[in-house]
Structures are given as C-alpha cells and as structure tokens.
C-alpha positions as CSV (number, residue, x, y, z in Angstrom):
1,M,4.2,-3.2,107.0
2,S,3.4,-2.4,103.4
3,E,0.9,0.2,104.5
4,A,3.6,1.9,106.6
5,G,6.0,1.8,103.7
6,A,3.3,3.3,101.4
7,M,2.7,6.1,103.9
8,T,6.4,6.7,104.3
9,Q,6.8,7.0,100.5
10,T,3.7,9.2,100.2
11,F,5.0,11.7,102.7
12,D,8.7,11.6,101.6
13,P,10.1,15.2,101.8
14,A,12.2,14.8,98.6
15,T,9.1,13.8,96.7
16,Q,7.1,16.7,98.2
17,S,9.9,19.2,97.3
18,A,10.1,18.0,93.6
19,A,6.3,18.3,93.3
20,A,6.3,21.8,94.8
21,Q,9.0,22.9,92.4
22,D,7.1,21.4,89.5
23,A,3.9,23.2,90.6
24,L,5.9,26.5,91.1
25,R,7.5,26.2,87.7
26,A,4.1,25.5,86.1
27,A,2.6,28.5,87.9
28,R,5.5,30.7,86.7
29,Q,5.0,29.5,83.1
30,A,1.3,30.2,83.4
31,R,1.9,33.7,84.6
32,M,4.5,34.3,81.9
33,Q,2.1,33.1,79.2
34,A,-0.6,35.2,80.7
35,G,1.7,38.2,80.7
36,L,2.8,37.6,77.1
37,A,-0.9,37.3,76.1
38,R,-1.6,40.6,77.7
39,R,1.3,42.2,76.0
40,Y,0.3,40.8,72.6
41,R,-3.2,41.9,73.2
42,A,-2.1,45.4,74.2
43,D,0.1,45.5,71.1
44,R,-2.9,44.6,68.9
45,W,-5.1,47.2,70.6
46,F,-2.3,49.8,70.1
47,R,-2.1,48.9,66.4
48,V,-5.9,49.1,66.1
49,A,-6.0,52.5,67.9
50,G,-3.2,53.9,65.7
51,L,-4.9,52.6,62.5
52,G,-8.2,54.1,63.7
53,A,-6.6,57.4,64.4
54,V,-5.0,57.5,60.9
55,S,-8.3,56.3,59.3
56,F,-10.2,59.0,61.2
57,S,-7.8,61.7,60.0
58,V,-8.0,60.5,56.4
59,L,-11.8,60.4,56.6
60,V,-12.0,63.9,58.0
61,L,-9.6,65.1,55.2
62,V,-11.7,63.3,52.5
63,F,-14.9,64.7,53.9
64,L,-13.4,68.2,53.9
65,L,-12.2,67.9,50.3
66,L,-15.4,66.3,49.1
67,S,-17.6,68.9,50.8
68,M,-15.5,71.8,49.5
69,A,-15.4,70.2,46.0
70,S,-19.2,69.6,45.9
71,S,-20.1,73.1,47.1
72,G,-17.3,74.8,45.1
73,W,-18.1,73.0,41.8
74,A,-21.2,75.2,41.4
75,G,-18.9,78.3,41.9
76,F,-17.0,77.4,38.7
77,H,-20.2,77.7,36.7
78,R,-22.4,80.6,35.8
79,S,-25.7,81.3,34.0
80,E,-25.1,82.6,30.5
81,L,-27.4,84.0,27.8
82,H,-26.7,83.2,24.2
83,M,-27.3,86.2,21.9
84,A,-26.0,87.9,18.8
85,V,-24.6,91.5,18.8
86,P,-24.5,93.4,15.5
87,I,-21.2,95.0,14.8
88,R,-20.6,96.2,11.2
89,G,-22.5,99.3,10.4
90,H,-23.6,99.7,14.1
91,L,-20.2,100.3,15.8
92,E,-18.2,103.1,14.3
93,L,-14.6,102.5,15.5
94,D,-11.3,102.1,13.7
95,P,-10.0,98.6,14.4
96,A,-6.5,100.1,15.0
97,R,-8.0,101.8,18.1
98,L,-8.3,98.3,19.6
99,A,-4.5,98.0,19.7
100,Q,-4.1,101.0,22.0
101,P,-3.6,100.6,25.7
102,D,-7.3,101.2,26.6
103,P,-9.5,99.5,24.0
104,L,-12.5,99.2,26.3
105,G,-12.5,103.0,26.7
106,G,-12.7,103.5,22.9
107,L,-15.5,100.9,22.6
108,E,-17.5,102.5,25.4
109,A,-17.2,105.9,23.7
110,A,-18.3,104.3,20.4
111,G,-21.5,103.2,22.1
112,L,-20.9,99.5,22.7
113,P,-22.9,99.4,26.0
114,A,-26.0,100.7,24.3
115,L,-25.5,98.4,21.4
116,V,-25.4,95.4,23.6
117,S,-28.5,96.5,25.6
118,A,-30.4,97.0,22.3
119,A,-29.3,93.6,21.1
120,A,-30.6,92.0,24.3
121,V,-34.0,93.7,23.9
122,K,-34.2,92.5,20.4
123,T,-33.3,88.9,21.3
124,F,-35.3,88.5,24.5
125,G,-38.0,91.1,24.1
126,P,-38.9,94.1,26.2
127,G,-36.9,94.2,29.4
128,G,-34.2,92.0,27.9
129,D,-31.5,94.4,28.8
130,A,-32.3,93.7,32.5
131,L,-31.6,90.0,32.0
132,I,-27.9,90.4,31.3
133,A,-25.5,91.3,34.0
134,E,-24.4,94.9,34.5
135,G,-21.2,95.5,32.6
136,A,-21.7,92.5,30.4
137,W,-20.7,94.7,27.4
138,R,-17.1,94.5,28.7
139,E,-16.9,90.8,27.7
140,V,-18.0,91.7,24.2
141,G,-15.4,94.5,24.2
142,K,-12.7,92.0,25.3
143,T,-13.7,89.7,22.5
144,L,-13.3,92.5,20.0
145,A,-10.0,93.6,21.5
146,T,-8.6,90.1,21.3
147,N,-9.7,89.6,17.7
148,P,-10.1,93.0,15.9
149,A,-11.1,91.2,12.6
150,L,-14.5,90.7,14.2
151,M,-15.2,94.5,13.7
152,L,-15.8,93.6,10.0
153,S,-18.4,91.0,10.9
154,P,-22.1,91.7,10.5
155,E,-22.7,90.3,13.9
156,I,-21.0,88.1,16.5
157,A,-22.5,85.4,18.7
158,V,-21.6,85.8,22.4
159,S,-22.4,84.2,25.7
160,L,-23.0,86.9,28.3
161,P,-23.5,86.5,32.1
162,A,-27.0,86.6,33.3
163,S,-28.2,89.1,35.9
164,N,-28.3,88.2,39.5
165,D,-32.1,87.8,39.6
166,L,-32.0,85.5,36.6
167,A,-29.1,83.5,37.9
168,N,-30.9,83.0,41.2
169,A,-34.0,81.9,39.3
170,T,-32.0,79.1,37.6
171,R,-31.2,77.8,41.1
172,G,-34.8,77.8,42.2
173,G,-34.7,81.2,44.0
174,G,-36.2,84.6,43.2
175,D,-39.7,85.5,42.4
176,P,-42.0,83.2,40.4
177,A,-42.1,85.5,37.3
178,M,-38.3,85.4,37.0
179,Q,-38.4,81.6,37.4
180,K,-40.9,81.3,34.6
181,T,-38.6,83.5,32.4
182,A,-35.7,81.3,33.3
183,D,-37.6,78.2,32.4
184,D,-38.8,79.6,29.0
185,L,-35.2,80.7,28.1
186,G,-33.9,77.4,29.2
187,R,-36.3,75.5,26.9
188,K,-35.3,77.7,24.0
189,G,-31.6,77.0,24.6
190,Q,-30.9,80.7,25.2
191,L,-30.1,80.3,28.9
192,V,-27.5,77.7,30.0
193,R,-25.5,76.8,33.0
194,A,-21.9,76.7,31.6
195,F,-18.4,76.2,33.0
196,D,-17.0,79.7,33.8
197,S,-13.4,79.4,32.6
198,G,-13.0,83.2,33.0
199,F,-13.3,82.8,36.8
200,L,-9.7,81.9,36.9
201,V,-8.5,84.8,34.8
202,R,-10.7,87.7,35.9
203,A,-10.4,90.0,38.9
204,D,-12.9,91.0,41.5
205,A,-16.2,92.6,40.6
206,T,-19.5,93.7,42.2
207,N,-21.5,91.2,40.3
208,P,-21.1,87.5,41.3
209,Q,-21.6,86.5,37.7
210,S,-18.6,88.5,36.6
211,V,-16.1,88.0,39.5
212,G,-12.8,86.2,39.1
213,I,-10.1,84.9,41.3
214,W,-7.0,85.8,39.3
215,G,-6.4,89.1,41.0
216,A,-6.4,87.5,44.5
217,L,-4.4,84.5,43.2
218,K,-1.7,86.7,41.7
219,G,-1.6,88.8,44.8
220,S,-1.1,85.6,46.9
221,M,1.7,84.5,44.6
222,M,3.5,87.8,44.8
223,T,3.1,88.1,48.6
224,M,4.3,84.5,49.2
225,F,7.3,85.2,46.9
226,I,8.3,88.3,49.0
227,T,7.7,86.3,52.2
228,L,10.0,83.4,51.0
229,V,12.7,85.7,49.7
230,L,12.9,87.6,53.0
231,A,12.2,84.8,55.6
232,F,14.1,81.8,54.2
233,P,17.7,83.2,53.9
234,V,17.5,85.3,57.1
235,G,16.0,82.4,59.0
236,V,18.6,79.9,57.8
237,L,21.5,82.2,58.4
238,S,20.2,83.0,61.9
239,A,19.8,79.3,62.7
240,L,23.4,78.6,61.4
241,Y,24.9,81.3,63.5
242,L,23.0,80.4,66.7
243,E,23.8,76.7,66.4
244,E,27.4,76.8,65.0
245,Y,29.0,80.1,66.0
246,A,27.2,81.8,68.8
247,A,28.7,81.6,72.3
248,R,26.7,79.8,75.0
249,N,25.9,82.6,77.4
250,R,23.0,84.5,78.9
251,W,22.5,86.6,75.8
252,T,22.1,83.5,73.6
253,D,19.5,82.1,76.0
254,V,17.6,85.4,75.8
255,I,17.6,85.3,72.0
256,E,16.5,81.7,71.9
257,I,13.6,82.4,74.3
258,S,12.6,85.4,72.3
259,I,12.5,83.5,69.1
260,N,10.4,80.7,70.7
261,N,8.0,83.4,72.0
262,L,7.8,85.0,68.6
263,A,6.7,81.7,67.1
264,A,3.7,81.7,69.4
265,V,2.7,85.3,69.1
266,P,-0.8,85.8,67.5
267,S,-0.7,86.8,63.9
268,I,-2.6,90.0,64.4
269,I,0.3,91.3,66.5
270,F,2.5,91.1,63.4
271,G,-0.2,92.9,61.5
272,L,0.0,95.7,64.1
273,L,3.8,95.7,63.7
274,G,3.5,96.0,59.9
275,L,1.0,98.8,60.3
276,A,3.2,100.7,62.7
277,V,6.6,100.1,61.1
278,F,6.2,99.3,57.4
279,L,3.3,101.5,56.5
280,A,4.9,104.3,58.5
281,A,8.0,103.9,56.4
282,F,6.2,103.3,53.1
283,P,2.8,105.1,53.4
284,N,2.2,105.0,49.6
285,Y,2.4,101.2,49.5
286,R,-0.7,100.4,51.5
287,S,-2.3,97.1,50.4
288,A,0.7,96.2,48.3
289,P,2.2,92.7,48.1
290,L,5.5,94.2,49.2
291,I,4.2,95.3,52.6
292,G,2.1,92.1,53.0
293,G,5.2,89.9,52.2
294,M,7.3,91.8,54.7
295,T,4.7,91.4,57.4
296,L,4.2,87.7,56.8
297,A,8.0,87.3,56.7
298,L,8.2,88.5,60.3
299,M,5.7,85.9,61.3
300,T,7.3,83.0,59.3
301,M,10.9,83.7,60.3
302,P,10.8,82.3,63.9
303,V,9.4,79.0,62.6
304,I,12.2,78.6,60.1
305,V,14.8,79.5,62.7
306,I,13.5,76.9,65.2
307,S,13.2,74.1,62.6
308,G,16.6,75.1,61.1
309,R,18.3,74.9,64.5
310,N,16.8,71.5,65.2
311,A,17.8,70.2,61.7
312,I,21.4,71.5,62.1
313,K,21.6,70.0,65.6
314,A,20.5,66.6,64.2
315,V,23.5,66.3,61.9
316,P,26.0,63.9,63.5
317,P,29.2,65.4,65.0
318,S,31.2,62.8,63.0
319,I,30.3,64.6,59.8
320,R,32.0,67.8,61.1
321,D,35.0,65.9,62.6
322,A,35.6,64.1,59.3
323,A,35.4,67.3,57.2
324,L,37.8,69.1,59.6
325,A,40.1,66.1,59.5
326,M,40.2,66.3,55.7
327,G,41.4,69.9,55.9
328,A,38.1,71.8,55.4
329,S,37.7,75.2,57.0
330,P,34.9,75.8,59.5
331,V,32.9,77.7,56.9
332,Q,33.3,74.9,54.4
333,V,32.2,72.4,57.0
334,V,29.0,74.4,57.5
335,F,28.1,75.2,53.9
336,H,29.5,72.1,52.2
337,H,28.5,69.4,54.7
338,V,26.3,70.5,57.5
339,L,23.8,72.7,55.6
340,P,23.1,70.2,52.8
341,L,22.4,67.4,55.3
342,A,20.1,69.8,57.4
343,L,18.3,71.2,54.3
344,P,15.4,68.6,54.3
345,G,14.6,69.5,57.9
346,I,14.9,73.2,57.2
347,L,12.5,72.8,54.2
348,T,10.0,71.0,56.4
349,G,9.9,74.1,58.7
350,T,9.6,76.3,55.7
351,I,6.6,74.3,54.5
352,I,4.9,74.8,57.8
353,G,5.7,78.5,58.0
354,M,4.6,79.2,54.4
355,A,1.4,77.2,54.8
356,R,0.5,79.3,57.8
357,A,1.4,82.5,56.0
358,L,-0.7,81.5,53.0
359,G,-3.8,81.1,55.1
360,E,-3.4,84.3,57.2
361,T,-6.0,87.0,57.0
362,A,-5.8,89.1,60.2
363,P,-2.3,90.6,59.7
364,L,-3.1,91.5,56.0
365,L,-6.4,93.1,57.1
366,M,-4.4,95.3,59.4
367,I,-2.2,96.7,56.6
368,G,-5.2,97.4,54.4
369,M,-5.3,94.4,52.0
370,R,-9.0,94.3,52.1
371,A,-9.7,96.9,49.4
372,F,-11.8,96.2,46.4
373,V,-9.3,95.6,43.6
374,A,-10.9,95.4,40.2
375,S,-7.6,94.6,38.3
376,P,-4.7,92.2,39.1
377,P,-1.6,93.8,40.5
378,S,1.0,94.7,37.9
379,D,4.0,94.8,40.3
380,F,4.9,94.4,44.0
381,T,3.9,97.9,44.9
382,S,0.4,97.9,43.2
383,P,-2.7,97.5,45.4
384,A,-3.7,93.9,45.7
385,T,-5.5,91.4,47.8
386,V,-4.9,87.7,48.6
387,L,-7.0,84.6,48.6
388,P,-7.9,84.4,52.3
389,V,-8.9,88.1,52.3
390,Q,-10.9,87.6,49.1
391,I,-12.7,84.7,50.6
392,F,-13.5,86.8,53.7
393,L,-14.8,89.6,51.6
394,W,-17.0,87.4,49.5
395,S,-18.4,85.5,52.5
396,D,-19.6,88.9,53.9
397,E,-21.7,89.5,50.8
398,I,-25.5,89.0,51.0
399,D,-25.9,87.9,47.4
400,R,-26.5,84.2,47.1
401,G,-24.2,84.0,44.1
402,F,-21.2,84.9,46.2
403,V,-21.7,81.8,48.4
404,E,-20.9,79.6,45.5
405,R,-18.0,81.8,44.5
406,T,-16.6,81.7,48.0
407,S,-16.6,77.9,48.0
408,A,-14.8,77.9,44.6
409,A,-12.2,80.3,46.0
410,I,-11.6,78.0,48.9
411,V,-11.0,75.1,46.5
412,V,-8.5,77.3,44.6
413,L,-6.8,78.1,47.9
414,L,-6.5,74.5,48.8
415,I,-5.1,73.6,45.4
416,F,-2.6,76.4,45.6
417,L,-1.6,75.2,49.1
418,L,-1.2,71.6,47.8
419,L,0.9,72.7,44.9
420,M,3.2,74.9,47.1
421,N,3.6,72.1,49.6
422,G,4.2,69.5,46.8
423,I,7.0,71.6,45.4
424,A,8.6,72.0,48.8
425,I,8.3,68.2,49.5
426,Y,9.9,67.4,46.2
427,L,12.8,69.7,46.9
428,R,13.1,68.2,50.4
429,N,13.3,64.7,49.0
430,R,15.6,65.8,46.2
431,F,18.2,67.1,48.7
432,E,17.7,64.5,51.3
433,K,20.8,62.4,52.1
434,R,21.1,59.4,54.3
435,W,24.1,58.7,56.5
C-alpha cells in the first residue's frame, strides 16, 4: 500500500506541472543570461573596434607628421661657407644710393659680384668662386642695404650659400673630389650646415640653396583671403534664402540638385571655368591671386551652401516661434536668432571648404599660377603662386636639394592649414550657443 502511495505521489500531475514550470523558468533565465552575455560581449567588441579605429587614425596621422617633419627638417637647413668680403676701398658706392628703390642694382653696377667672387678665391683658393652658389652676392647686397653703415667697414663677415655640388657633397653625394673638399672645409670650420632662417622670407629661385617659401606663402594667404571674402557671404546668404524664404517648388528642387552636383564636380572643371570666364574678362591678371581666389570661391561656395542649409535647418522651430511671439520681424528672427545659432555649423562647412581650396593645385594650374615668380606678390593683381603649386614645381626638379625643400614646403603647408583650421574652430566655439 505504501508502494502504491509512493508511486501515486511520484506521478502526481500537480507536482509534474510545478516541476515543468520551474524547469521552463530556469531555461528562460539561462537564455536571458546568455543573451545578456552576448550583448555585453558585442558591446565590448564594439568599444574595442571603435577604439582601434580611432587609434589607427591617430597613428596614421602621427606617422604622417613625423615622416614629414623628419624629411622636411633637412629642408630648413643649408650648407653655408664662412668668408670675409672687403668693402671699404674696394666698393665705390655712395651709401645714400642704398636708400633708393633698387639698391641691388647699384651694388651690381659698382662691381659687388666680382668682389664677392674674388673674396671667395682669396679665402678658399683657386676655384673658390665655384664653391659659392650662383647669385650669392645678392645676400651680401641685402646685408649692406639693410645696414648702410657697413659700407665704411674694411670688411664684413658673411655666410653665403654653397654651390649645389658642394651641398650635395656634404650629404654624401657628388664626386669624390668634391666630397674631399667638403671634408677639408668642414674641418676648418669654413663649411657648416646651418638653419636657414631665410627660407621663410625669400621667394623662389633656381638654386635650391637660395630658394624660399615666402612668395608662395604670401600668394596662398592672398588667394585664401579672396576665396573667403567671396564664398562665405554669398554662400551664407544663399543658404538663408533657400532655407527661410524660397518657395517649395520645382525650381527650388532644381537649384538644390544643382548645388549638390556642383559640390561633387572635379576641381579641374572649375579651373577650366576660371580659364574661360575670368581670364577672358581679365586677360592681364593671369596668375594673379585675384583670379585664383575667384576660381576657388566657385569651388568652395557649394560646400558652404550645403553646410549652411543643414545648420539653419537644425535650429529648433521654437526659437523662431518665440522670437515672432516677442514681436520680432522675420528678418530680425533670421539675423538675430537663427543665424547666430547656426553659425557654428556654417563655420564647420567653411573649414572643410577652405581646407580643400588650400590644397588644390589643378584649377590654379589651369589659370597659369605655375609661373616662376622670383619676388613675392605686392598686391592682388601681381603674378603669384601658391604653396601646393610651389610644391608641385619643386618636386619636378631633378636637383637633390629640391627634394628636401619640397618636404619643408609640405611642412609649411600643413602648419598653415592647422593654423587656419585652428582659427576657424576657435571662432566656431566662440559663437556656439546651447539650447
């Protein structure tokens, strides 16, 4: 009887139902825990992947900067020869002549080039004039023009750029005889590798020892100024009109599609447009920052319009409604409330557009900004070149000295880009408002 009762209790349906429910509940909890574990694991992997992507981007940027800095550092140095040039009694020129507009012309007529060559032969022996760079006398002339009192000195000590052959020999190139000469001059302290501060204040030249970046840097500044002055106000006003005032119809859609297409047009097309329109209208301003800025403004404007419309659209409608409720006119709503709140987003688009314009080469080559410019531009209509074009021209030279100068010019371009973006980011944060 007890065995029958035990069997009845064992196979009781209520007991079986409770046990099944407990087992089902345990299985559900196990599945839920497993699902949570998978979600947490996926979240961790996503964080790791995101951190890895950011780290990879930072490493690539650091590698780029370090490689450019290491290769460009040599471009900021040059080989110089220390020598003395006799002045008083050897150079017959009135010191007042140095105050005239062309002092180098007067010094050349007075025989300064021959005097410098003779001083090089006296200092370094026969053939010494071939050890200094061609046109090195100009640096002596600039020194005298800067300080006319030196005309009364018996002699002046100068550091003149070495010739290409001697400079290559200091880097281990060239023929063995020139390398031996470089070693001998180096042991005597007459040949040194010094920081070339003049690289940042000189213009282009045919000798890599005498080239400078100031002409291209000034040309880039002037071109970017014209681009910003033309593209920013027109782009912002276009974005305001299309977003706040334009009627929603087929013509508005056509304009919007056209602007989006212009933002994706290759830059060389804008160069052809500048060649066909701007140079046809202003044929005497070929290779001028004015024409370059107008061409790049056409390329930058669609980016500013698109980013401006998105920034204006992101302003909450409650801002407009509150301003209208306080009695502001529609124009006051736009310029006193909507535009200040949208300005950070507009500046972001401007940063992107200006950064693209700064690095462009193709459209500027089309309008002739690839000429050899030996002096910095004096105004917006003077012939000029820009940093990307200068880098392109130097990279096409076969002289080894231009390789280092090209890397140095790239470093200057990156620094210029960082400064320009830094100013724009500061202005964006300065005008940013949270609501």
